[in-house]
N, C-alpha and C positions, 0 to 999 in steps of 0.2 A: 754130484761130482765135487771133489774137493778143489780148492783154489790155492795155488802156491802163494807164499808171502810176497813174492815179486809182483804178483798180479793185483794185490790189494794195496791201494794207495792209502797212506795214513792221512789223517785229517790235517796234519802239519804240512805234509807235501802238497795236498789239494789247495790249502790256503795259500801257500807260497806261490803256487803256479797261477792262482787267480790274481794275486797281488802283482805278480810279474806282468801278467797280461794287461791288467788295468794300467800299470805304469807305462807300458809300451804304447798303449793307445793314447794316454795323456801326453806322452812325449811327442808322438806323431802329430797330435792336434796342436800342441804348442809350437812345434817347429813350423807347421804350415801357417799358423797365425803370424809368427814373427817373420817368417819369410815374406808373407804377403804385405805386412806393414812396412818392412824394410824396402821391399821393392816399390811400393807406392811412394814412400818418402824419396827414394832415389829418383823416380820418375817425376814427381811433383816439383822437385827443386833442382833437377839436372845435376845431381851429385857426382855421377860417374859417367864418363864419355869414352868413346872408343880410343884405345891407346893409352889410357890413364895408368899411371903407376901409383897405386894406393898404399900408403903406409898406415898399418893398423897399430896404434899405440896400445901396448899391453901392460897392464899393471899386475896382473894375477888376481884381479877381482872378477866378480861374476859378470859385470857388464861388458868388459873388454873381451873376456872369453866368448861370451855369447855373440858379440858383434863379429869377431873373427870367424866363428863357427858358421853363422848364417851367411856372411859374405862369401865364404868358401863354397857353401851350398848353392848360392846364387850364381857364382862365377861359372859353374858347370853348364848352366842353361841360359845364361844372359845373351841377349841379342847383340851385344857388342863385346869385344875382347878387351880385357883389362888385366893388369898384373897386380898381385898382392904380395906385400912383404910384411913381416911382423917385427916390431921393434920394442925392446924393453929397456928402460933406463935403470941400471943397478946403481943406486945412490950410496951404497955402502953403509946402510943402516945395520947396526949390530943385530945379529940374529936373522938376517934376511936369508931365506933358503935359496941360494942362487942356483941350485941345480934343478929346481922344479920346472921353471919355464923352458929352459933349453930341452929337458927331458920330454916335456909335453910337445913342444914344437917339432922335435925330431920325429915323433910319431906321425905328424901331419905331412911331413915331406915338403914343407913350405920354406922359402928363403927367410931367414931371420937374423936379427942383429941384436946383440946385447951391448949396450953402451955403458961403460964403467966410468962413473964420475963421482968423486967423493964430495957431493953437495951436503951430505949430512953434517960433516965437520964444519962447513962454512956456516950453515944455518945455526948450529949450536954455538958457534963463536959470536955471531952477529945478533942473535935474538936473546934477550934477557931471560933468565930462568923463570918459569911460570907463565910466560907469554906464549900465545899460540904460534907455531912455526909455519903454519900452512901457507900464508901469503908469500913469504920469501922463497919457501920451498918450491911452490908452483911456478914462480917467475923463473927461477933457475932452470927448472924442468923445460919450460916453454922455449927458452933461448937455446938449450942443448938440442932438443928435438927438432926445432925449426931449422937450426943450422945443419943438422944431419940430413934433413929432408932436402934441403937445397943442394947440398954436396952430393947427394945420391940420385938426383934427377926425379925426385918424388913430385908428382903433380897434385895429389890430394892427400891430406893428412886426416885419417879417420879417428874420431874420438867416440867413446862409448857412452856419451850422455843420452838419456832416454826422456820420454815425455814428462815424467815426474820431475826430473831435474830441471827441465825448461819451465815448468809451472812453479816450482819452488823458487827458482831464480826470479821469476816475475813478481812474486809476492814479497821476496826479500827486498827487491829494489823498491817496491811500493811502500812497504812497512818501514824500511830502515834507510833507504837511499833517496827517496823522493823522486823516483824516475819510473817511468812506465816502459820497461825494457826487460828482455830475457836473453837467452842464448839462441842465436839464429841457427836453423838447420845447415846453412851454408854461410861461410864468412870469408870474403876475399880481403887480403890486406891491400891497403891503397897502393903500395909499391909493387904489388904483383908477385912478391916472393912466395907467399903461401896461400893455399886455399884449404880451409878447415871444413870438414863435412861431419855430420852427425847422423849416420844411417839408422840409428834406433830412435829417432826423434818421435815416431808415432807409437813406439812400443811402451807398454806399462811395466813399471819396475817389478810388480808382483809376478808378472808372467816370466820376466827374465830370471828372477830369483828361483822360481819353480823349475824353469828350464835347466838352469845351471845345476840345481840339485839332482835332477833326473839324469843329466849327462855326466854327472860326477866329475866336474871340472876340478882340478887341483888348486883350490882357492888358497891364496896367500893372505894372511891377515893383514889388516890395514893399520894396526896400532903399534907397529914395530918402533916407530920414531918416538912414541911416548907423547905426541902432541895432543893438545886438548881438543875435544870434540867441538865442532862448530855448533854452538848452542843455539844460535839464531836459526840456522838451517834446520836443526832438529825440532825446534818449536813448530815451524811450518810443516815439516814432515809429519809430526804427530797430529797436527790439525787436519791435514789431508787424510790421514788414516781414519780419524774419527768421521770425517765427512763421507769417506768411501763406504764405511759401515752403516752409518745412519741415513745417508742420502745417495743410494747407488745411482751412478750416472752423472753425478755433479762434476767430477773431475773431467769426464769426457766433454761435457758441455763447456767447461772452463777452457779446455784446450781448443775447442772449436772457436771460441771467442778470440783466442790469440791469432787464429788463421783468418779471422773475419773482422778486420779493423775498419772503422769508419772515422777517418781523420776529421771530417767536418763536425763530428759529434764529440770531439774532445776539446781541449783548450790550449793547444800548442800553436803559437803563431809562426813557428819555424816549419811546422808541418802542414799548416793550411792557412791560406790567405783569406780571412773572414771578410775583408773589405771587397776583394775581387771575386770571392766565391770560387776559389780554385786550389788544387792541391800543390804543395811545394815539395822540395826534396828532403826536408827535415834537417836535422842537425848533421853536419858533415862528420864522417868517420875520421878518426885521428889515427896516426901511426906512432907507436911507441917503440923506438929502436928497431924499427923494421919487423915487428911482430904484431899479431892481431890486437886490435884495440877498438872498442866501440866508443870510448870516451877517453880523454886524457887520464894518465895514471893517477889513482887516488889510493888512500890508505886502505879502503875497502871497496872492492869492485865485485858485486854479486853476479856480474855477468861472466865471471872467470872461474867458475868451479873447476877444481883440480883437473887439468887436462887429461890425466889418465883415468880419472873417475874410478878410484879404487873401490 
């Protein structure tokens, strides 16, 4: 019996179908893993409570897209009811594709706000040519976003920092800042104005990157401002990538260490009273103009990676 051409699948069609099937399985696996890790982080650190209004800060980068995507997924089956809104700060950088995020957010049917503030001109005016603009730029963003949150009744500000960001910040502070600190999964400002949460605190960057690629998020490039790359952070990132390849599991062990601190086996008299053999409160958190701060403002603060995490 003869077979029609329509009944005979070409090798290209077969390969394409198999690739699509594998990618779908991988996407489902990654989504379950990220959902589980985010749910665990939210539970462990009491990030979201009944009635919360959570503001997801979106930059157009892979991390913030993934954070919003998984939070929306969790919201459908969460044991408590909470509200989600998305916020992007358009800083008027030349070439910024301002239509991308509104177009994407419209498809989600979520409440969103695009804040238009020309901080780009301010940064270019204040920072000498050739110097990195990231410090001033991030401070301006924080003030704008935190004020917006307060004005709109936001109870939690969600940032897209992940496990690798927390580890990198820990090593940056040790290597260059002389401090043993990172970015906490939850941070309350002393004046009670803002509570910052990092729902991706347990998630690996490589999982987020792969998930973003499979979900085909419309990524906006992060080099529009022409600012210099943070070379110190890149050195740490490269070191971690080498360790991850040569010593699988090392990064996981390092992160567990961050969650399992023994104050009596360090050397901070503000954290542990060695004479009385008891724990103390540690160094008091400071408030800088009503926004988040773990220490008084300094020229370099490795605990304040870009709040939008592009």
